[in-house]
Every structure is written in structure tokens, then in C-alpha cells.
N, C-alpha and C positions, 0 to 999 in steps of 0.2 A: 231544416227541411225534413219532412216526413213522407213515408209512402202511404198507400191506401189503407193499410192496416194500422196506421199511426206510429209505426216504427221509425225512430230517428236515423236518418241516412247521413246527415252532414250537419256540423255545427260550425258556424263562422262569425265573424264580427265585421263591422263596417261603420265608417263615419256617416255615409249616406246609404241607407238601406235601399232606397229606390234604385240608385245607380248600380249597387252591387247585385241585386236581383236581376235587373235588366241586362247586365253583362252576362248572365247565365243563359237567358232565354231569347235574346234578340237574334235576328238572322246573322249567320257568320260568326257566331260566338265560339264555335268549336275551336279549342286550343291544341288539337293534335293528340290528346290523351284519350284512350278508349274509356277510361274511367269517367271522363267528363260526360260523354254521351250517355253512358249507362246511368249516371246520376240524374241528369236532367230528364231522362225519359221515365224515371220512377217517381219523381217528386209529385205528390198530390196536394200537399199543404205546407204552409210556411208559418212558423210561430217566431215571435221576436220579443225580446225584453229590452227596454230603454234604460241605460245606465247614465250615471252623471259624469264619469270621466273615462278616458281610455284605459287607465289602470284597472277600473272595475270591469270593463268589458273584456280585458285580457284574462283576468282571474276567473270570471264567470265562464268564459269560453273553455278554459283549461279544466275547470271543475266539471262542466257537463260532458266533456270529451271523456274524462276518466270515469265518469259515472255511467255513461251509456255506450262507450266504445263504438261510435258510429263507423259504418263500413268504409265511408269515403273520406274519413279524416286520416291522414297519414302522419301528421305532426301531433305532438303533445300526448302521444299514447304511451310514452315511457312513464316511469314513476317519479318524475322530477317533482320536487317539493319547493314551494316558495319559501324564502327566508322570513323568519319572525324575529323580533327583538324580545328577549326574555328577561324578566325582572324576577329574581328568585325570592322564595319565601324564607328569609333568614334574618336574624337580628341585624345584620349588616348586609342588605341585599346586593347581589352582583347584577350587572347588566351587560349582556352580550348577545350575539345573534346565533340563531340556531335554525335548523330546518325540521326539527322534531318537536311536536307539541305534546306535552305530557300532563296528566291530570294530578299534578303534585303541589297544587297551591300556588304555583308561579303565575305571574301575570304576563300576558303576551300581547304585543303590538304588531299589527300587520294583518295579512301578509304583504310583502313588498314585491312588485313585479321586476325591479331592477336590483340585483344583489349589489352591484358596484355602487350605485347611488345610496343604497341603504347603509353600506359600510362607511361611505363618506359622511353621511348624516350622523351616524353612531360615533365616528371619530370626532366630529364637531361637538357633539353632545358631551363627550368625555373631556374635551378641552374647556368647555364652558361650565359644565357641572362635574366635579371630581368624584364620580361614582366609580367604584372599583370594578374591574373586569377580570380579576385573577380567579384561579380555580380553587382557592383555599376556602375552607369552611371555618368561619370564625365564630366564637373566640378559640384561638389555638396558640398556646404560649411559644410553640416552636417557630411561628411565622413572625418575621421581622420586616422592617421597612425595605421597600424595593425602590427601583428607579422610577416607578410611576409616581411615588411620592415626591421625589427629587424634582421631577418635572411638573409638579402641581396638577397631576391628573388623578390624584387620590389623596384623601385627607388623613390617611394613616389609621383607620380603625383597628388594624392588627395590633397596634401598641397603645390602643385607648386614647389616641390623640383627638378623638372627636366623640361626642356623646351619641347615643342611639337617636335621640330626639332630633338633634341637629342634622345627623346623617340622613334620617328619613325625610326631613324637609328638603334637603338637597335632591333625594331621590324623587320626591313628588314634583319638584320643579323641573327635573329632567323628563319625567313622563309627560308633563304639560307641554314641554318643548316638542317632544316626539309625537304627541297627539295633534299638534297643529298650531300651538300658541307660539309662532316663530317670529312675529313682527318685531318684538323687542330685541331678540337675538340678531335678526337681520340688520336692524339699525346699528347695533354695537359692532358688528362685523364691517359694515359700511364705513363707520368711522375709523376702524383700525386699517381698513384698505386704503382710505384716503390719506391717513397719516403716514403709513408705510410708503406710499407713492410719493408724497411730498418730501420724504427723507431719502428717496431713491432707493429704497429697499424693494425693488420691483418683484424679486422672487416671492417675498412674503406677501406683497400686494396681490400677486397672481393666485397664491393659495387661498387667500381670503375671497377673491373673486370666485374661484371654483366652489368654495364652501357656500357662498351665497346662492349661486346657481343651483346647488344641490338642494338647499333649503326651499327655494322657490319651486323646485320640481315636485317636492313632496308636500307643498302647502296644503293642498286639498285633501280632505279625508276620504277614505274609501267607504263609501255608505252601504255598498252591497255586502260588507262583511261586518259581523258582530264581534265585539271584543270577547263576549262571554261565549264559551264553548257549549252552546245549547242547541237543541232541536226544536223547531217551531214551524207551524204552518200558518200563513197569513192568508186570510180569506177576504175577498172583495166581491161585490156584486153590483151589476148595473142592470136597470130594468126600463123597458120601453114598451108600452101597450101590453100585448100578451106575450112578449118575448123577454127573456133575461139571459144574462151571461154571468157565470160565476168563475173567478179566477182564484186559483190556489197557488201561492208561492211556497215552495218547500225549502226550509232552512235546516241544514244538518250541520252540526258542530260549528255553528256560527257562520256558515257560508251558504249563499243562495245556490241550491242544487238545481232546481228546475221551476218552471212555470206552467201550469196546466189550465186550459179553458174548458168550461163545460157550458154548453147552450141548452137552455130549458124552454120548452114550449108550454103553452097553457098557463102562463104566469098570472093571467087575469083571474084565475079561479083561486089563487092563493094570496095571502097577505104577505107583506115584506118581512114579518117576523118568521 
């Protein structure tokens, strides 16, 4: 929502934009807060961006609030950072979650709107693909096998029990899993869940059930976020008779920051080029 000068007053999200906007301006909409009346009296224009999923909407909302600091947004003004999954640039890459994105050659997947589900998915990934999550920088002769190797969550690169080529194949499989190629893993977990239930190992079956739910939750990719940490402006234009509208989507460090509309008159006098 913007005022007459174009300044952003409020940023929000909704499944039904029509219902959300109507709830602000229909008779009797006052909810008792003085800020509500002040906001609705100053709104002169409303912009919107359509997203593919609720996760995209949540992340886009937080990004715009942090960028513009709208006066009437009271939530998400803190410096909360969404979590990413980091794959380090090492001979034997590590994979773990972080809230800090550094330009050090590492690959980052995310951001994820739910840290709890992200941790569950990362835990499933480590059980299916034994990629190390320790803090050691290999090779290091002082590092020995640990419990992660004993429980088959690591292939033992610290003692050269796996080649770099084989280990990197495992890492690439894990990345495909995290990027959305989850169908095969879900089928495997479903078989394990049914097997555990048939053997009356109900606690184990319940864990597999929770893992499957977490994978289903993150099946869809977040299209509003680029994996590359780049800045880019995407421009689109629509023209009808002598009027035209130009839309500019601003992408900063891989995230959609804002969308701006510019209405142009006298378009008949110019070519599309």
C-alpha cells in the first residue's frame, strides 16, 4: 500500500487479495487500533506481486519490509535471517545449515521459511546420502573416524575411505534431493515405513512418516529466489493502442526486492523497439 507520494506504507500477503483489501475498506472494518484508521486514510494506491507458493510470499514480504521499513508494519522489522543449506567449496565438501551467506565459493540452497522443517529435511538427507557435516577441514591427519561413520552417516573421507570422485557424486545426489528431486526418496521411505509397521516397529514407522511429510512440504521449489547471488533487473512491457505499461522487477543478491510499474502515454508515436 502506498500514499499519494508513492511511499510504501504497508506490505502484506494474502491468499485472496480481493478479500484482504476489502477487509480494510469495507464499512465497519475498524479493528480498534488507531494505526488502522491512519493507514486506510492515507492509502492512495495498491501494488501486488503474484507468487507461486505461500513460502515465496512469506520470503518476499520479509524482503520488502526489511528493504523499505514501512511505517505500519510492526512485524518482521527485526534482523531475522532465513536459514540456508550450505555446501562448502572443499575437496570433501561439508553440508550444514546456516543463516549467513558468504561469497567464499560455497553453494547455497534456500532460503527456507521454516527452520524446523529444513532441519528435518537436512537430517533425512544425511541419512540417505552420507555427506559429512563436521567442522573439520580435510585432509587433516589428526582427524579420525567418528560416530557419524559408525552409524553410516559419513563415508570416512578423513581416513581416505572414499575417493574424491565418489564422494562428489554423493554430494551431487544430495543436492538434487534438496533441489526438489524427492520422488525416489519418498518412495524408498514409504517402503521402509510400511516394512516397519508390518514388523510392529511403530516408533520407527512414525519417524519415517514425519520424514515423508517434511519432504512433501518442501517438494515445490521457491521460484522467487535465485540460487546465484546476483543483481538483476527484469523488464516487461505491455502495450494497448496509445498506452503502455512497463514493469521492472528488481532482483538483489538473488532475491526479488521490489516490483515497479511505469505507465507511458503516447505509445502510438513510438515503435516497440
